[in-house]
C-alpha positions in Angstrom: -0.7 0.0 0.0 1.4 3.4 -1.3 0.9 6.9 0.4 -1.8 7.5 -2.0 -3.9 4.5 -0.8 -3.4 5.0 2.7 -4.8 8.6 2.6 -7.8 7.0 0.7 -8.3 4.1 3.1 -8.2 6.8 5.7 -10.2 9.3 3.9 -12.8 6.8 3.5 -12.8 5.8 6.9 -12.8 8.8 8.5 -16.1 9.7 6.8 -17.8 6.6 7.8 -16.6 7.8 11.0 -18.3 11.1 10.6 -21.5 9.8 10.5 -24.7 10.1 13.1 -25.1 7.4 14.2 -21.6 5.2 12.7 -22.5 2.9 10.4 -20.3 0.1 11.2 -21.3 -2.3 8.9 -20.0 -0.3 6.2 -16.7 1.0 7.9 -16.4 -3.2 8.5 -16.5 -3.8 4.5 -13.9 -1.2 4.3 -11.6 -2.7 6.8 -12.1 -6.1 5.7 -14.0 -6.7 2.1 -14.0 -10.1 2.1 -17.4 -11.6 3.2 -17.1 -13.4 6.9 -20.0 -15.9 8.0 -22.7 -14.8 10.2 -21.0 -15.5 13.6 -17.6 -13.6 12.8 -19.6 -10.9 11.1 -21.2 -10.3 14.9 -18.1 -10.0 16.7 -16.1 -8.2 14.3 -18.9 -6.0 14.4 -19.8 -5.7 18.1 -15.6 -5.0 18.8 -15.6 -1.6 16.2 -18.9 -0.9 18.6 -16.4 -1.1 21.7 -13.8 0.6 20.2 -16.7 3.3 19.0 -17.6 3.8 22.4 -14.0 3.6 23.9 -12.2 6.3 22.1 -15.3 8.0 21.1 -13.7 11.9 19.8 -10.1 11.1 21.0 -7.5 11.8 18.5 -4.5 11.1 17.6 -1.1 13.0 18.2 -1.8 14.4 14.9 -5.3 15.1 14.7 -7.0 12.6 13.0 -9.6 10.1 15.3 -7.6 7.6 17.5 -10.3 4.9 16.9 -8.3 4.7 13.5 -5.2 3.5 13.8 -6.8 0.0 15.2 -9.1 -0.1 12.3 -6.6 0.8 9.5 -4.0 -1.6 10.6 -7.1 -4.2 10.8 -7.3 -3.0 6.9 -3.4 -3.2 6.6 -3.5 -6.9 7.7 -6.3 -8.3 5.9 -5.6 -6.3 2.7 -2.0 -7.7 2.7 -2.7 -11.0 3.7 -4.3 -14.3 1.7 -6.5 -14.9 4.2 -7.0 -13.2 7.9 -8.6 -15.6 10.8 -11.5 -14.1 12.7 -8.8 -14.0 15.4 -6.4 -11.8 13.5 -9.0 -10.0 13.5 -9.9 -9.1 16.8 -6.4 -9.5 17.7 -5.6 -6.2 15.4 -8.6 -3.9 16.3 -7.8 -5.1 20.0 -4.1 -4.9 20.0 -4.2 -1.9 21.8 -6.6 -2.2 24.6 -4.5 -2.4 27.5 -2.8 0.4 26.9 -5.3 3.0 25.7 -8.4 1.7 27.7 -7.9 2.3 30.9 -10.2 3.1 34.1 -8.6 6.0 35.1 -9.3 7.6 32.0 -13.4 7.8 32.3 -15.9 8.2 34.9 -17.4 5.3 36.7 -20.6 5.4 34.9 -18.4 4.9 31.4 -16.4 2.8 32.7 -18.8 -0.2 34.0 -20.3 1.0 30.3 -17.4 -0.2 28.4 -16.6 -3.0 30.4 -20.6 -4.4 29.7 -19.6 -4.2 25.9 -16.1 -5.7 26.5 -17.8 -8.5 28.1 -20.8 -9.4 25.9 -17.9 -9.1 23.1 -15.8 -11.6 25.0 -19.0 -14.2 25.8 -19.3 -14.9 22.5 -16.0 -15.9 21.5 -15.1 -19.8 21.3 -13.3 -20.4 25.6 -10.0 -21.2 23.9 -9.7 -18.2 21.1 -11.0 -16.3 24.0 -8.1 -17.7 25.9 -5.6 -16.5 22.2 -7.1 -13.5 22.2 -6.1 -12.1 25.7 -3.0 -13.6 25.7 -2.3 -11.9 22.5 -3.3 -8.4 23.7 -1.1 -9.7 26.4 2.2 -9.8 24.2 1.6 -7.0 22.4 0.9 -4.0 25.4 4.6 -2.6 26.1 5.8 -2.4 29.5 6.4 0.7 30.8 9.3 0.1 32.1 10.7 -2.0 29.0 13.2 -0.7 26.6 11.5 -1.0 23.2 14.1 -3.5 22.6 13.7 -5.2 25.4 9.7 -5.3 24.5 10.3 -6.6 20.8 12.7 -9.5 22.2 10.4 -10.4 24.1 7.5 -10.5 21.5 9.6 -12.3 19.3 10.0 -15.4 22.0 6.4 -15.2 22.3 5.4 -15.1 18.7 7.8 -18.7 18.2 4.8 -20.4 19.2 2.4 -17.4 18.2 3.4 -16.6 15.4 0.1 -14.9 14.8 1.9 -11.7 16.6 4.5 -10.6 14.3 2.3 -9.9 11.1 0.2 -7.9 14.1 3.0 -6.0 15.2 3.9 -5.3 11.3 0.7 -3.7 10.3 0.9 -1.8 13.9 3.9 -0.4 12.8 3.4 0.2 9.5 0.1 2.1 10.2 2.2 3.8 12.6 4.9 5.0 9.9 2.3 6.1 6.6 0.5 7.8 9.6 3.7 10.4 9.7 2.5 11.9 6.5 -0.5 13.4 7.5 1.5 15.8 9.4 4.0 16.5 6.9 2.7 15.8 3.3 5.0 16.6 0.4 5.2 13.7 -1.5 8.4 13.2 -2.8 9.3 10.3 -4.9 11.8 8.6 -4.3 13.5 9.5 -7.9 13.9 13.2 -5.9 15.7 11.8 -3.2 18.2 9.7 -4.9 18.3 12.9 -7.8 19.3 15.1 -5.1 21.6 12.9 -3.8 23.6 12.2 -6.8 23.7 15.6 -8.0 25.2 16.2 -4.7 27.6 13.7 -5.3 28.3 14.1 -9.0 27.5 17.3 -10.6 29.4 20.7 -9.8 25.6 22.1 -11.0 24.6 21.2 -8.4 22.3 23.8 -6.1 20.2 22.1 -3.5 17.1 21.2 -3.6 14.5 23.5 -5.2 12.2 25.3 -2.2 8.2 24.7 -3.5 6.5 25.5 -0.5 7.0 27.7 2.8 8.9 26.2 5.8 6.5 25.3 8.5 7.6 24.9 12.1 4.6 24.2 13.8 4.6 20.1 13.2 3.3 18.3 16.1 5.9 15.8 15.3 9.5 16.6 14.4 12.1 15.4 12.2 14.3 13.7 15.8 10.6 12.2 16.4 10.3 10.5 12.9 13.9 9.0 12.7 13.0 8.0 16.5 9.9 5.9 14.7 12.2 4.0 11.9 14.5 3.1 15.0 11.6 1.2 16.3 10.8 -0.2 12.7 14.4 -1.0 11.9 14.9 -2.8 15.2 11.8 -4.7 14.8 13.2 -5.9 10.9 16.7 -6.5 12.6 15.4 -8.5 15.5 13.1 -10.6 13.5 16.0 -11.8 10.7 18.5 -12.1 13.8 15.9 -14.6 15.2 15.8 -16.0 12.2 11.7 -15.5 12.2 9.8 -18.4 9.3 7.7 -15.4 8.2 4.4 -16.9 6.7 2.5 -15.8 3.9 0.8 -13.0 5.3 4.1 -12.1 7.4 6.7 -11.4 4.1 4.7 -8.2 2.1 3.9 -6.6 5.7 7.5 -7.1 6.3 8.4 -5.7 3.2 5.7 -2.9 3.2 7.3 -1.8 6.6 10.8 -1.3 5.1 9.6 0.6 1.6 7.2 3.0 4.6 10.7 3.1 6.2 12.7 4.3 2.9 9.9 7.3 1.3 10.1 8.8 5.1 13.4 8.6 5.6 14.0 9.9 2.0 11.5 12.7 3.5 13.4 13.3 6.3 16.6 13.9 4.2 15.1 16.0 1.6 13.4 18.1 4.1 16.5 18.7 6.4 18.7 19.8 2.7 15.9 22.3 1.8 15.2 24.1 4.1 17.9 23.7 7.5 21.4 22.9 5.4 21.5 23.9 2.3 24.8 24.6 2.1 26.0 22.3 -0.7 29.4 21.7 0.2 27.8 20.6 3.8 25.5 18.1 1.7 28.4 16.8 -0.1 30.5 16.1 2.6 27.6 14.6 5.1 26.6 11.9 2.1 30.4 10.8 2.0 30.9 10.3 5.3 27.3 8.2 5.7 28.5 6.6 2.4 31.9 5.6 4.3 30.3 4.5 7.6 28.3 2.4 5.5 30.7 0.7 3.1 32.9 0.2 6.2 30.1 -2.5 7.9 29.7 -0.1 10.1 26.1 -0.1 9.9 26.0 -4.3 11.2 27.6 -3.3 14.6 26.0 0.5 15.3 25.1 -0.2 18.4 28.0 -2.2 19.9 30.5 0.3 19.8 32.4 2.6 18.1 32.7 6.7 18.6 31.2 8.4 15.4 28.2 9.9 15.5 26.0 7.6 14.5 27.4 4.6 16.6 26.5 7.2 19.8 22.9 8.2 18.1 22.2 4.3 17.9 23.8 3.1 20.9 23.0 6.2 23.5 20.4 8.4 21.9 17.3 5.7 21.0 17.3 3.0 23.4 16.6 4.8 26.4 14.3 3.3 28.6 12.7 6.3 30.8 10.2 8.5 28.8 11.5 12.0 29.8 15.1 11.2 29.1 14.3 10.0 25.6 11.8 13.3 25.1 14.9 15.3 26.3 17.8 13.0 24.2 14.9 13.8 21.0 15.0 17.7 21.7 18.9 17.4 21.8 19.2 15.6 18.3 16.3 17.6 16.9 18.8 21.1 17.3 21.5 19.1 15.0 20.4 18.8 12.0 23.9 17.6 10.4 23.3 14.5 12.2 19.7 14.2 12.0 20.7 14.4 7.7 23.2 11.6 8.6 20.7 9.1 10.3 18.3 10.1 7.1 20.0 8.8 5.0 22.0 5.9 7.3 17.8 4.4 7.8 17.3 4.5 3.5 20.4 2.2 3.4 19.5 0.3 6.3 15.7 -0.4 5.0 17.1 -1.0 1.4 19.3 -3.6 2.9 16.6 -5.2 4.4 14.6 -5.4 1.3 17.8 -6.7 -0.2 18.9 -9.0 1.7 16.4 -11.8 3.3 19.1 -12.3 6.2 20.5 -8.6 6.9 20.8 -7.6 11.1 21.7 -4.0 12.1 23.0 -4.0 15.3 20.9 -1.2 17.1 
């Protein structure tokens, strides 16, 4: 799914969600166009209505309705899988339940209503599948005291016996990554990025990217946070390869789609910095050459294990922080260092390209 398809899906879903009352059957058809049997149809409908009540008019950080995320994630899973089970759809819809739908967010009456709706849904699920559903939701929920590395490592360990967890997580990361375009829709093609790199390295007449629009400085998610999201994607893909995860037919398209989305996001970050923040063409050329030597020397494969290059320190000391406050502070420092951000963006282009070219590619992050 490319960014245009993603925006179209988001627009259609958002249009349906703006209705009064919401036509949940239309939402379900957009999310999973294949016909379900009557029992599955009822379960998915009740899960959607539960999420509609739980999220209400709550918004994501960039502004879209929060309920769009689980619905779109289930849609991505459905659209990339040759066959998807009802349990997979329910798991995907409810994957953020334990993190987002917590008692402290609601008044007593509203919480009880939500509990009643959820228990009514659960009672209609086969006892064995109910156990699997609760188990999957549990392992997909990140403990606040875990680093992202610890969380993904534990998830993959569990996925050795419950491989369906990985396709849900891949779809989750894909939706989160594509959703970043909501805040910065520059729609720059890959050729645009690679042309800039080529001209910077080889053309004496290179003058930098063309500025088409004024610079917007009021983004809710800045470039440093975007790079952290790419770090999480790279970590997930790398650990899957490191653990030699046995991909199913439904997993590989999501793996590749996440790598492509990572490339596109990294390209946009690099182009944005070169267009608005680092206009000096000699500096751009110097940064590109530095990253090229770093990558050709094989440093990406051991980036988190040692070394004194600024990228080594970024992957080793900045992104893996456990405490959210410290990570926020560190990302603020990274945002002020546009040269580091540009180098990191180029490195991520290489990282995600390697994931597409080499099924055994691993990055030490």
